N, C-alpha and C positions, 0 to 999 in steps of 0.2 A: 533020499527020501521022495516019493512020488507027490506030485503036485495034488494038495487038497483044499478044500474049503474050511476055513478056520470057524471054530464055533462063535456064536454071536458074543457070547460073554468075553471071550479072548480079543475079539475085535474091539469091543468097548473099552477093554483095559490098555489095548495098544493107543487107540485114539485118544484115551484120558491123558497119555503122556504129552500130549502137545496142550491141553488145558490145564491140568494139575499138575504143576511142578513141585508145589510146597505147600503148605497151609495157607500161606498168604495169597496164592492164586486162587485158592477156594473162596476165601473171604471176599477178595476183589469180584469175583464172578457173582456171588450171591448178593453182595450189596448193589452191584450194577444192575441186577435183575429186580431189587427192591426200588432203586431209583426209576427205572423203566415202567415200575407198577404205579408210578405217581406218589410213592411214599413221602410224607412229611416228617417222619421220624423213624429212625433206624436204630436198633439196639444190637451190639455185637459182643457176645460173651465168648471168651476164649478160656479153655483150661489146658495146663500143661503145654503151652506154646502152640495149640491147636492140634496136637497128635491126640489128646484124649477127646476134647470136645470142641466144635465151634458151633455157636448158635446165633443166627442172624434173624432178628424179629423187626418186622415192618408194619406200618398200618397202611399200606397200599390198598390197590383194587382187590386183592386176592384173587384165588383159583376156585372157579366151579367144582362141584363134584365130579362131574362128569369128564373134567380135564386134567384132573390129578394125575392118572396113570399116563395120560398123553404126555404131561409134562416131564416125566421121566424116560420118555422115548426118544432115541437119536433123531435129530433133524426135525423136531416138532417145535413149532415156535408160533406165536401170535404177531410176531414183529414184522414180518415180511411174507408175501405170498407170491411174488413174481421176480424176474430178472430186473424189472423197472425198479421195484423196490430196493433191491440190493445195490444199485446204482446210486440211490439217494437215501442211504439209511439216516434216519435220525435218532435211533435208538442206540444205545450202548450195547446191548447184545442183540444177536440177529440170527446165529447159527443153530441154535436149539441144541448145543452140544454140552453145556455146562452142568445141568443137572445129572443127565445120564452118565457123563464122564466121572462125575463126583461119587454117584451111587454104585460105579463099578469098583471103585477102590476103597471105599467106606461103607459103614452101616449109616443109613440115611433115614430120616423122620421127616416128612412134609405135612405140616398142618396148616390148613387154611380156611378162611372164610370169605367169599366174595361178598361184595355190596348188594348182589340181588339175590342172596340167600338168607335163610332165617337161622341156619346152623353152621357149625364148623365140620370139617372132615379131615380125616387123617390117614396117610398110607406109609407103610415103611418099606425100604429096599434093603436087602442084605444078600450079598454075593450074588447078584443078579435077579434075585427071587423077588416080586413085587407082591405085597399083600393087597387084600381088597379093602377099599375106603371103610373107614369105621368113624362114628361120631366122636367128636372130640370138643373140649371146652376152649375156645379161642375167639378173640375179637375180630372185627373186620380187618384183614390183613394176612400176612403169611409168616410163617415160623420155619426154618429150615434148620435142623440138627445134624451136625455131621460129626458122628463116633468113630473113633479108632481108624484114623486116616492109615491107608496102606497096610492094613491088617492082613489082607489076602495076597499082597505083593511085599513080601519082606525085603527082596533086595532094593527097592526103591526106598523103603522105610530106613535102611541102613545109612542112606545118603542124606537124611535129615539132620541139621546140626543140633545143638544144644537147644533147650527150651526158650533161653533168653535170646539167643539168635533168631529162632523161627519167630517168637512173638515181635521182636524188633521189625521183621520184614513186614508183618501183620500191621502193626502200628504205623509203618510207613505209608502203606497203601491207604488206610483208614484216613491218614491226614491229607493225602492227596485228594481223595474223593471228598472230602470235607471242605477243601479248598475249591474244588470244581463246582460244588452245590451248596454255597453257603445258606440256600433258602431252606435247607433240610437240617434237622436236628439230629446229631450224632451223639451216642454213647458208647464208649468202649471200657470193657471190664477185662482184667486177667486174673485168674484164680480168685475172683469174687471181689478184687480191688478195682475201684474205678480209676482208670488212667487218662480218660479224656470224655468230657462232658461238654458238649457245645451245643447252645440253644440256637435256633434258626436266626437267622440273619437277615432282616428285611430292608434296612436302611444301609446307607454307605458307611456310616460311623460304625454299625453293627459288624458289618463285612470287615471293617477294617481291624476291629477288636478281635474277630476270628483270624485273621493273619497274624495279628500278633500273638495270639495264643498258640498257633502253630509254628510260625517262623521265628517267633521270639520278639521281645520288646525292642531290642537294638535294631532290628530289620524294620519295624513298623515306624519307628521314630526317625530313620534316616532314609525313607522311601517317599516318593511322590506318587499320586494316583493319576492315572493315565487313561483316558477316553478319546478314541480316534475311531472315525469311520469314513472309509474312501472305498468308492467302486463295489458296493455292496458288502464290504468285509468290516466288521467292527472288531475293534482292539480295545480291551478293557484290563485294567488289573493295577498292580503296584510295580514300580521299579525302584531299586535302591539307589540311592545317590552313589557316585564313585568313590566316596570316602568309606562306605560300607562295601567291603570287598571280601572275597574268599579265596582260600588257597586251593579249593576243589569247586567244581560245578555242582555242589550239593543242595543249593538253593535255588535252583532253576526250575520253574514248574509252567510247564505249558498245558493248555486245554483247548481242543477244538470241539466247538459245539457240545461242552460239558465232558468230552472224554480226555482222561490224562493220557498224554502221549510223550514220546521223545522223538524229536525230528530234527535232521541235520540241517535243513533249510532254515527252519526258525532260530535254532541255535546260532548258526552263521550270521543271520540277519542281527540278532542281539548283540553279538560279539562285534560286528562291524559297526554297529551304533555307539559302542563303548571304547572304540579303537583307539582314540587319543586322549582318554580322560582316567585310564587305568595304568597301574604299573604292569609291565611286562611279567606274564606268568600269573597274572591274579585274574579272577573270575567275577563277573557280576552276578547280582542275586536279582530275582525277579519273580512275580506271580502274575502270569498273564494268560487271558483267555480270548479266543478268537471265535467269533460267531459268524457263519458265512452259510451260504447254500450247500446243503448236504450233497448236491450233485456235483460240487467242485471238489469234494476230496473223497477219496477211497479209503473207507475203513476197514477193508478187507485185505489189506496188505501184509499182514502180520498174523500168524496162528493165534497168538495171544492178544491181538489187537492192540500192541503197545505202540505201534507205528502207523502213520497214514501216510498215503500219497496224495499231494495236490495236483490237480489238473494243470494249473498254471502255477507251477512253483516260483518262477521268477518275478510273476506279479505280486505274489504273497511276500516274498522277500523283500521287494522294494517297498510296499506299504509298511510293513512292520519296522523295517529299518529306519524308513523316514519318520514313522511316528515316534520311536523311542529317540531316536537322535534331536527331534524337534523339542521332546519334553526334558532332555537333558540339557540342551542349548537354554532352556529357561532358567536353569538352576544357577543363577547369578547373584551376586550380593543384592540382598533386597528384592530378588525376583520372587514371583508369587509361589513358585515351585519349591524353594528353600524350605528345609526341615522346620526351621523355626517359625515360618509362616503357616505351617499346617500341623499343630502339635496334636498327638494322640488324643482322641475323645475321651473326656474324663480326667485327663491329666490336671493335677494341681498347678496354678499358677506359680511361678517363682516368687517367692518371698522377696519383697524389696523394702528394706528399713530405712532407706535414704533417697530421696529425690534427686535425679540426675544433676550434675553440677552445670551452671553456666559456661558457655565456650571461653576457654582463655583468652586474654585480650590479645596476646602475640598472635593467635590465630584469628581473631576478628580482624586484626589490622591489616593481616596479609591477604583476605579474601579478593580485595580489588584486583590486586596482581594476579592471583590464581585464576580468577574468572577470565582474564585476557589470555592467560596461557592454557587453560583446558579446551577453549574453542568448542564447546558444545552449548547448545541452545538451553538444555535443561541445567547446565551449569551457570550459565550466564545469568539466570532468573534467580540465583540463590539471594536471598534477603539476609544480609548480616545481622539483623536485629530480630530474626525468626526465633520461635521458642524452641527448645530441646526437643520437643516432639515433632518438629519439622526438619530435623537435622537428617542429612542422607544417611542411608543404611551404613555405611562405612564411616561416617563421621568426618571430622576433620583431623589433620595431621597435628600432632604434638612435638614430635621429636623423632630421630633416627638413633636405632640402637645397635650398637657394635657394626655400624656400616653395612647391615644386612637387612634389618627389621625396621618397618615404619610403624611407629605407634601413634595411634589415634583413638579419639575419643567420640562416641555417637551417644545417642539418647539412653541407651541401655547400660554403657559402661566403656570398657576399653577394647580396642580391636588391635591386632597384631597381624602385619602383612609381610610377607616375604617379599620383597620388592623385586628380586630377580625372577622368581617363578611367576609373579604376577604379570611384570612386564614381557615375560616370554609368551604367556598365554595372549595377551593383548595384541603383540606382534604376529604371532602366528594366526589368529583368527583373521587380521587384516589380510595377510599373504593367502590364506584359504579363499576369501572372498574374493580377492583380486583373481586367483587362478581359477576357481569355479565359475566366475562370470564371463571368462573368455573360452573361446575355442581353444582346444589343445594345440599348441605350436609344436610342428612336427620337425625332426631334424634327420635328413638324409645321411645315410651310413656312407662314409668314404668307400669302404669295401663291403659290398652286401654280404650278410651272414648266411651260409647255407647251412641248414639245419635237417637231420635226418629223423624222422618221426615215424610212429605206427600209422598204418593206412587209415584207420578209424580217426586219428588225431588230425590227420591231414583233411579228412572228411569235415571234421569239426571247424577247421579254419574255413573252409569254402561256405559251410552252412551260417556261419557265425561272421559274415565278412563286414557286415555294418556295425557288428559291435567291435570288431578290432580297429576299423576306422574311427570310431568314437574314442577307443583308448589311445588314439595315435599311433598305432602300429600298421604300417604297410607290409604286407606279406603276400607273396605270389607262390604259387604252387608250381614246381618245376617237375615233378613226377609222382607216382602214385604213392611214394613214402619221402618226399624231398619238399622242403619249403624254402623260400629265400625271403629273409628279412631285410627290406629296403629302407625303411624309415621307422624311427622310435620318437617318443615324446622328447621335446628338446632338453627338459629337465633331467632326463634319465639318459642323455647321451653317452655318459661315461659307464653306464650300468652294463652288466653282462646279458647282451641282448638275447642270447640262446637260452639261458637261465630264465629269463623273463618271461620268454615264450613258453618255456615248459611248465613254468608255474601256473600261467594262465590257462593253459590246457589242461592242467590237472583240475584246477577250479571248475572249469566248464563241464568237464566230464563227470564231477562229483555232484555240483550244485546247479548246473546249468547257467551260471553267471561267474563274472571274476571282477573283483575289486581290487586285484592286485596292482594294476597300474596306478590307479587313484592313490592307493595306499603308499606306495613307494614315492610318488610325487609328494604327498602329504608329510612323508618322513624327510624328504629334502627340505621341505619348506620348513619343518620344525626345527631342523638342524640351523637353517638360517636364522629363524627367530631366536634361538637360544645363543647363537653367536653373537646378535646384535643387541641383546637384551642388556640392561644395567647390570654390572657387576658388583661383588661384594667391595666394601670400602669406597664405593663412589658416593661421595657426600652430595646429598640432595637438598635443596632449600625447600622451606615448607610449601612454597607455591608449586614446586616440582612434585613433592609428596601428594598434596591435594589433587593436581591433576592426574597423578597416578589412581589415586581411590576413584575419582570420577570416572576415568576411563574403564577401571573394573566393573563400575556399576551398570555399565551399557554394553559389555561385552559378554558374548556367550560363553558358557560354561568356564566362567572366570572362577569358580571355585577350585580348579585343579589346574595344574600348569600341563604341559604337553606331555609329561611323564607320568602324570596321575598324583604328583605330589599336591597337597593342599597348599593354597595360596594365602590364606588367612585363616585366623581364629578368632574368638570373642571371648572375653570375660565380663560376665555381668555384675553389676553392682551388688546383687544378692551374693554372688561366688567370692567377690572382694571383700564384702561385709563377714562373710563366713570365715575367710581366712585370717581377718583379724579381730575375730570374737566380737564384732560390732552388734549391738543389740541385744546381746545374751547377759 
């Protein structure tokens, strides 16, 4: 077949394949257009999973009559005008491909009234043919109706899944966009049944209610709010406590300048922050948004704009990881970030039918001995005659149960502590602080290890010489594809040096940074903490148990042990009363 120019309509259908994958991608593109138009309320109506009808209505700025036809032309947009604009895109859309791509594979009706005009106008597109604008009844804003998706491309229509599956993908994207823009009201209907109705959220409590509506009450109840700003980068949102974890990364939402994305750098930063408070194989949950200079992020890196490319990914990684890690470190017993300290707005207070009981005499008599043992200024200041409301978060010890658990009483009820898990976390944090506060001690290898690598990997070693030195690795390049490992961190002197190097190189190639050495050192310290913490059936005195409780209250991440297991739980008086039917 000779080379020939393809017809415009066929070109549009081919190009549509990059934008219109399924009904969900149509909804995503149109809702993003509504957001770019300044809409404060968006209504999404779906029929038959989007295969029959998708209608998106907004109250945005609208499209003037003279620009309706242009809006359905390829590469026509009001959002950028030059290459400089493309390098600092602040809008969600910018390529001018969504509407013409949709119009090439469906029957499209576009109705709109701009704020500068007195009447609304409508155009229709069918199989590449565009009608002339005609008057329509429509308020200020825009409505796009998409009928019979892929009616003219039956091969692609056959790849669509069931109505339920396709609507599930649509709902997922609407929920994501609603999380990204809590200031906008969203309504989603399917086959005339309202599935989602979200009013605009203007306050923090309102935003938290929206998070609860989309991610579920358990997430909201076991999450903490985070606000962090550094170097012109603001991180805000909610992170779940380690006790709320998932088997899959299905509740991890990232937004950059209001754009929902999936990014390996950000995911790795979050995973690193949760590294020693989660079970292996479990995933954290979070809803996090980053606001930064648009010039620092490339939104044009993926055809569907699902991914972005940061100009300084290493800096972003460090800021995000540090912010999440700091927030998690404050989730100690009695810390301001605990779930109990930040209940969901509007939640009913727990019914308390009985006032807290005075502290037992045995505990009160032992406090003087405990104070000397604990060694903390906060503990030394404890007044034995204080009221129950001034009792420390974990209270005072009553007894030891089965040689494993410490039973204590606080102002709200009973506290049960796993003494081994709690002591393990305390020792681990002390070891980490000691390790992190000192320069990495290097251990020369008796016999330097020669490693054969790819040439680009050898180049990575030379380019990141300072990083390897910080990690405690002394590596020389002995040839184009040869490296010699001469020194390793002293804590890892018995580790496989070659495997360690290859893992670090893999991290550098993928994300531009590596925490491999630090993580391995921390794993070693965690093992040391586990081996030196109190064991089951070790009988503790009341003073020792109280000392353990006070240590927990001032230790970072004390809610979980090094392996992600909870260290303590509480049973309120209201729960105890309910168990014994008191007050009924």
